C-alpha positions in Angstrom: -128.3 101.2 -19.5 -125.7 102.5 -21.8 -123.9 104.3 -19.0 -123.7 101.3 -16.8 -122.2 99.3 -19.6 -119.6 102.0 -20.2 -118.7 102.1 -16.5 -118.4 98.3 -16.5 -116.1 98.4 -19.4 -113.8 100.9 -17.6 -113.7 98.7 -14.6 -112.8 95.7 -16.6 -110.1 97.7 -18.4 -108.7 98.8 -15.0 -108.6 95.2 -13.8 -106.9 94.2 -17.0 -104.4 96.9 -16.5 -103.7 95.8 -12.9 -103.4 92.2 -14.1 -101.1 93.2 -16.9 -98.9 95.1 -14.5 -98.9 92.2 -12.2 -98.0 89.9 -15.1 -95.2 92.3 -16.2 -93.8 92.2 -12.6 -93.9 88.5 -12.6 -92.2 88.4 -16.0 -89.5 90.8 -14.7 -89.0 88.5 -11.7 -88.7 85.5 -14.0 -86.2 87.4 -16.2 -84.1 88.3 -13.1 -84.1 84.7 -12.0 -83.4 83.6 -15.5 -80.4 86.0 -15.6 -79.2 84.7 -12.2 -79.5 81.1 -13.3 -77.6 82.0 -16.6 -75.0 83.7 -14.5 -74.6 80.7 -12.2 -74.5 78.4 -15.2 -71.7 80.7 -16.7 -69.8 80.5 -13.4 -70.2 76.7 -13.1 -69.3 76.4 -16.8 -66.2 78.5 -16.2 -65.2 76.4 -13.2 -65.8 73.2 -15.2 -63.7 74.6 -18.0 -61.0 75.4 -15.5 -61.1 71.9 -14.1 -61.2 70.4 -17.6 -58.3 72.5 -18.7 -56.2 71.8 -15.5 -56.7 68.0 -15.6 -53.4 66.1 -15.5 -54.6 63.7 -18.2 -55.2 64.7 -21.8 -58.9 65.3 -22.4 -61.0 66.1 -25.5 -64.6 66.3 -26.4 -65.6 64.8 -29.8 -69.1 65.3 -31.4 -71.1 62.7 -33.3 -69.4 63.8 -36.5 -66.0 62.9 -35.2 -65.1 66.6 -34.8 -62.9 67.7 -31.9 -64.8 70.3 -30.1 -62.7 71.0 -27.1 -59.3 70.0 -25.7 -57.3 70.8 -22.5 -53.7 71.8 -22.1 -52.5 68.3 -21.3 -54.0 67.0 -24.6 -52.2 69.7 -26.5 -48.9 68.8 -24.8 -49.3 65.2 -25.6 -50.2 65.9 -29.3 -47.6 68.6 -29.7 -50.2 70.9 -31.3 -51.9 74.2 -30.7 -55.6 74.6 -30.1 -56.0 76.1 -33.6 -54.4 73.0 -35.1 -56.8 70.8 -33.1 -60.2 72.3 -32.6 -62.6 71.5 -35.5 -60.3 68.7 -36.9 -61.5 65.2 -37.2 -60.3 63.0 -34.4 -58.8 60.4 -36.8 -56.8 63.2 -38.4 -55.2 63.9 -35.0 -54.9 60.4 -33.6 -54.2 58.5 -36.8 -56.1 55.6 -35.2 -56.9 52.8 -37.7 -60.0 51.9 -35.6 -61.8 55.1 -36.6 -65.1 54.5 -38.5 -65.0 50.8 -37.5 -67.0 48.9 -34.8 -63.9 49.2 -32.6 -64.1 53.0 -32.5 -64.9 54.4 -29.1 -67.5 56.8 -30.5 -69.2 54.1 -32.6 -69.4 51.8 -29.6 -70.9 54.4 -27.4 -73.4 55.3 -30.1 -74.3 51.6 -30.1 -75.2 51.8 -26.4 -72.0 51.2 -24.4 -71.9 53.4 -21.3 -68.1 53.5 -20.6 -65.1 52.3 -22.5 -61.6 51.8 -21.2 -58.7 50.3 -23.1 -54.9 50.5 -23.4 -53.6 51.6 -26.8 -50.6 53.3 -28.3 -51.7 56.7 -29.7 -49.8 58.2 -32.7 -50.0 62.0 -33.1 -49.3 64.1 -36.2 -45.7 64.9 -35.0 -45.0 61.1 -35.2 -44.9 60.7 -31.5 -46.2 57.3 -30.3 -47.4 57.3 -26.7 -48.7 54.4 -24.7 -52.0 55.5 -23.2 -55.0 54.3 -21.3 -58.1 55.7 -23.0 -61.4 56.2 -21.1 -64.4 57.3 -23.2 -67.7 58.3 -21.6 -70.9 59.7 -23.2 -71.3 63.5 -23.3 -75.0 64.5 -23.4 -76.7 67.9 -23.8 -79.1 69.4 -21.3 -82.0 67.8 -23.0 -80.4 64.3 -22.7 -79.5 64.0 -26.4 -76.1 62.4 -27.0 -73.7 65.0 -28.2 -70.6 62.9 -28.4 -67.9 61.6 -26.0 -65.4 62.8 -23.5 -62.2 61.0 -24.0 -59.6 60.9 -21.1 -56.1 60.0 -22.4 -53.6 59.0 -19.6 -50.0 58.9 -20.6 -48.6 55.7 -19.1 -45.0 56.0 -20.4 -43.6 56.6 -16.9 -46.0 54.0 -15.5 -44.7 51.5 -18.0 -41.1 52.5 -17.3 -41.7 52.1 -13.6 -43.4 48.7 -14.2 -40.4 47.7 -16.3 -38.0 48.8 -13.6 -40.1 46.9 -11.1 -40.1 43.9 -13.3 -36.3 44.1 -13.7 -36.0 44.7 -10.0 -38.2 41.7 -9.3 -36.1 39.6 -11.6 -33.0 40.9 -9.9 -34.6 40.0 -6.5 -35.6 36.6 -7.8 -32.0 36.1 -8.9 -30.7 37.2 -5.6 -33.1 34.9 -3.8 -32.1 32.1 -6.1 -28.4 32.8 -5.4 -29.0 33.2 -1.7 -31.0 30.0 -1.6 -28.1 28.2 -3.3 -25.7 29.7 -0.8 -28.0 28.7 2.0 -28.2 25.1 0.6 -24.4 25.0 0.5 -24.2 26.5 4.0 -26.8 24.0 5.2 -24.8 21.1 3.8 -21.6 22.5 5.4 -23.5 23.0 8.6 -24.7 19.5 8.5 -21.1 18.3 8.0 -20.0 20.5 10.8 -22.7 19.2 13.0 -21.6 15.6 12.2 -18.0 16.6 13.0 -19.1 18.4 16.2 -21.1 15.3 17.2 -18.2 13.0 16.6 -15.9 15.5 18.4 -18.3 15.5 21.3 -18.4 11.8 21.4 -14.6 11.7 21.2 -14.4 14.3 24.0 -16.8 12.3 26.1 -14.6 9.3 25.6 -11.6 11.3 26.5 -13.4 12.8 29.5 -14.3 9.3 30.7 -10.7 8.2 30.1 -9.4 11.2 32.0 -11.8 10.6 34.8 -10.6 7.0 35.0 -6.9 8.1 34.9 -7.6 10.8 37.5 -9.1 8.2 39.8 -6.1 6.0 39.3 -3.8 8.9 39.8 -5.6 9.9 43.0 -5.3 6.3 44.2 -1.6 6.3 43.3 -1.1 9.6 45.1 -2.9 8.3 48.1 -0.8 5.2 48.1 2.4 7.3 47.6 1.3 9.5 50.5 0.7 6.5 52.7 4.0 4.9 51.6 5.9 8.2 52.2 4.4 8.6 55.6 5.2 5.0 56.5 8.7 5.4 55.0 9.4 8.6 56.9 8.1 7.1 60.1 10.2 4.0 59.6 13.3 6.1 58.9 12.7 8.7 61.6 12.1 6.1 64.3 15.7 4.6 64.3 17.2 7.9 63.2 16.0 10.0 66.2 18.1 8.1 68.8 21.1 8.1 66.4 20.9 11.9 66.2 20.7 12.2 69.9 23.5 9.7 70.6 25.8 11.2 68.0 25.3 14.7 69.3 26.2 13.5 72.8 29.3 11.7 71.5 30.5 14.8 69.7 30.2 16.8 72.9 31.8 14.3 75.3 34.6 12.5 73.3 38.1 13.8 73.8 40.0 11.3 71.7 40.6 12.9 68.3 40.2 9.6 66.3 36.9 8.7 68.1 35.7 12.3 67.8 36.4 12.3 64.1 34.3 9.1 63.7 31.5 10.5 65.9 31.4 13.7 63.9 31.1 11.7 60.6 28.3 9.7 62.2 26.6 12.9 63.4 27.0 14.7 60.0 25.6 11.7 58.1 22.7 11.4 60.5 21.8 15.1 60.1 22.1 14.9 56.3 19.8 11.9 56.3 17.4 13.7 58.6 17.4 16.7 56.3 16.7 14.6 53.2 13.8 12.9 55.0 12.4 16.3 55.9 12.8 17.4 52.3 11.0 14.3 51.1 8.2 14.9 53.6 7.9 18.6 52.6 7.8 17.7 48.9 5.1 15.1 49.5 3.0 17.6 51.5 3.5 20.3 48.8 2.4 18.0 46.0 -0.8 17.1 47.7 -1.5 20.6 48.9 -1.1 20.3 52.6 2.2 22.1 53.1 1.5 25.3 55.1 3.5 28.4 55.7 3.9 30.4 58.9 4.3 34.0 57.5 5.4 37.2 59.1 7.2 40.3 58.1 10.8 39.3 57.2 14.0 41.3 57.0 15.6 39.8 53.9 19.0 41.5 54.4 19.4 39.7 57.7 18.5 36.4 56.2 20.9 36.9 53.2 23.8 37.7 55.6 23.0 34.7 57.8 23.0 32.4 54.8 26.3 33.7 53.6 27.9 33.3 57.0 26.5 29.8 57.2 28.0 28.6 53.8 31.2 30.6 54.0 33.2 27.7 55.6 32.2 25.3 52.8 33.0 28.0 50.2 36.5 28.5 51.7 37.1 24.7 51.9 36.3 24.4 48.1 38.5 27.5 47.4 35.6 29.4 45.8 34.7 33.1 46.0 31.2 34.1 47.3 30.1 37.7 46.8 27.0 39.2 48.4 25.8 42.3 46.3 22.8 43.9 48.0 21.7 47.5 48.6 21.9 49.2 52.0 18.2 48.4 52.6 15.5 46.2 51.3 11.7 46.4 51.7 10.3 43.8 54.1 8.3 40.9 52.8 5.5 38.8 54.1 7.0 35.3 54.1 7.8 32.2 56.1 11.4 33.1 57.3 12.6 29.5 57.6 11.2 28.4 54.2 12.7 31.4 52.4 16.0 30.7 54.1 15.7 27.1 52.9 15.1 28.2 49.3 18.1 30.5 49.3 20.3 27.9 50.9 19.2 25.2 48.3 20.2 27.5 45.4 23.5 28.5 46.9 24.4 24.9 47.8 23.7 23.8 44.3 26.0 26.5 42.9 28.7 25.5 45.5 28.4 21.9 44.5 28.7 22.4 40.8 31.3 25.2 40.7 35.0 24.2 40.5 37.8 25.6 42.7 38.5 29.2 41.8 35.0 29.7 40.6 32.8 32.6 41.7 29.3 32.7 43.2 27.3 35.9 43.3 24.2 36.4 45.5 22.1 39.6 44.7 18.8 41.0 45.8 16.7 43.9 44.5 13.1 45.2 44.7 11.5 45.6 41.2 7.8 46.3 40.5 6.5 45.4 44.0 8.5 42.2 44.0 11.7 41.1 45.7 14.1 39.3 43.4 16.8 37.0 44.8 19.4 35.8 42.2 22.3 33.3 42.6 24.8 33.3 39.7 27.8 31.0 39.4 30.7 30.3 37.0 30.2 26.6 37.2 29.9 23.9 34.6 26.4 25.0 33.5 23.5 22.7 32.6 22.8 21.0 29.3 19.7 22.3 27.4 17.9 19.0 27.7 18.4 18.8 31.4 17.1 22.4 31.9 13.6 21.2 31.0 13.5 18.9 34.0 15.4 20.9 36.6 12.3 21.5 38.8 10.9 18.0 38.6 11.4 15.6 41.5 14.2 13.0 41.5 15.8 14.5 38.4 19.6 14.8 38.6 21.3 16.5 35.7 24.5 15.1 34.2 27.4 17.4 35.4 30.9 17.6 34.2 32.5 18.8 37.4 30.7 17.0 40.2 28.5 13.9 40.4 25.1 14.9 41.7 24.3 13.6 45.1 21.0 13.2 47.0 17.5 12.6 45.7 17.2 15.7 43.5 14.5 17.2 45.8 16.1 20.7 46.4 14.9 22.5 43.3 11.4 20.9 43.1 10.8 21.7 46.8 12.1 25.3 46.3 9.6 25.7 43.4 6.8 24.6 45.7 7.8 26.9 48.5 8.2 29.9 46.2 4.8 29.3 44.6 3.2 29.0 48.0 4.5 32.6 48.6 2.8 33.7 45.4 6.1 34.0 43.5 8.0 32.5 40.6 11.3 30.7 40.2 13.4 30.3 37.0 16.9 29.5 35.7 19.2 30.4 32.9 22.2 28.3 32.0 24.6 27.5 29.2 26.6 24.3 29.2 30.1 25.1 30.3 29.4 28.8 31.1 27.7 28.8 34.4 24.1 29.1 35.7 21.8 31.6 37.2 18.9 30.6 39.5 16.5 33.3 40.7 13.1 33.6 42.3 10.7 36.5 43.1 8.1 37.0 45.9 5.7 39.8 46.4 6.6 42.6 48.8 4.6 43.1 51.9 1.7 45.2 50.6 0.6 46.1 54.1 3.8 48.1 54.9 
């Protein structure tokens, strides 16, 4: 019995040893896990400290006895202190906040149950610096949940306030600009309203003028139509009796031998032809004014026409004891023109110079090609034309007052010449000085197809 008991005790001891070893192994595992947890906590704490220290806002941890336990670099920069001058000091020694130890103190309010406090204050630090800040205080509890103190976040809002002030000034500036612009727009609106009223009145006035012009145009068209009808009837009535007179006078000039009768017949023939020419001029002028005068154009040798005109008027020039000079180059470009009408224009200008140039005077006919145009010029040393009369030279039925010769005819030569030149796409002009002669000239385009 004793032996069995001893064996049993040994067995129990062995089991206890096994259990003990197993327990030691478990304890070693717990210790390793504990060390790993502690190491993880250290790493997390180091990371948290790095985040705390790198925060842009000033941050500090204050315990329940108002002692500053930890600060970051931003806090030290705001306070202008070192960590040795801050850690362990009372918060009211650093902040100089009159609210400390009162019900308005952040720590006191959190001890009384508030979860989070945010307020805007002006913090004064030991170096005398006063900084506008936004303070955010939150409870800081230990691992067992017991309140240790508070974490206070201090955000420097100096730049924010400056920016807000700038924004406020800018807003005021914008409001002033808007006010000024509004005033300008009101003035502009009033001016615009005045302009609109003026414009409306002007439009009404223009409408009245348009209606008046319309009425006058209708009256003018009616007068032109009446004038055309009258001219046609007049020409017909003049041409009817004149045609047999021309034929009869031509026959008489050819068959009469008696000098006295021949002289009378020639006078009748000359008068009849002059009257026929004036009737033709009147008819051409009427056609030109109403736009039905047409040209028969072809290529024209201007040198030949100029020589023919000079030969034609030479007897009259000699009779009046004048000198006619033709000054042209050896050749001239051809032009696209109505040969008879161009000859008529040149003859009109030369006959005017002959008529108003005294005996011994000089008439010069020139021609030249300039800038794709042919320019014909008739210059005389006659009596000239008064300045007032020059304004109306190319108007129908105008006869200037001349010192040398009394104008004859109806005053149709220059107006008709103007119409004929313009139909050719050219221009006609004059230069004159009273008592010192005149110059009449016209230009027509050269034949572009040659």
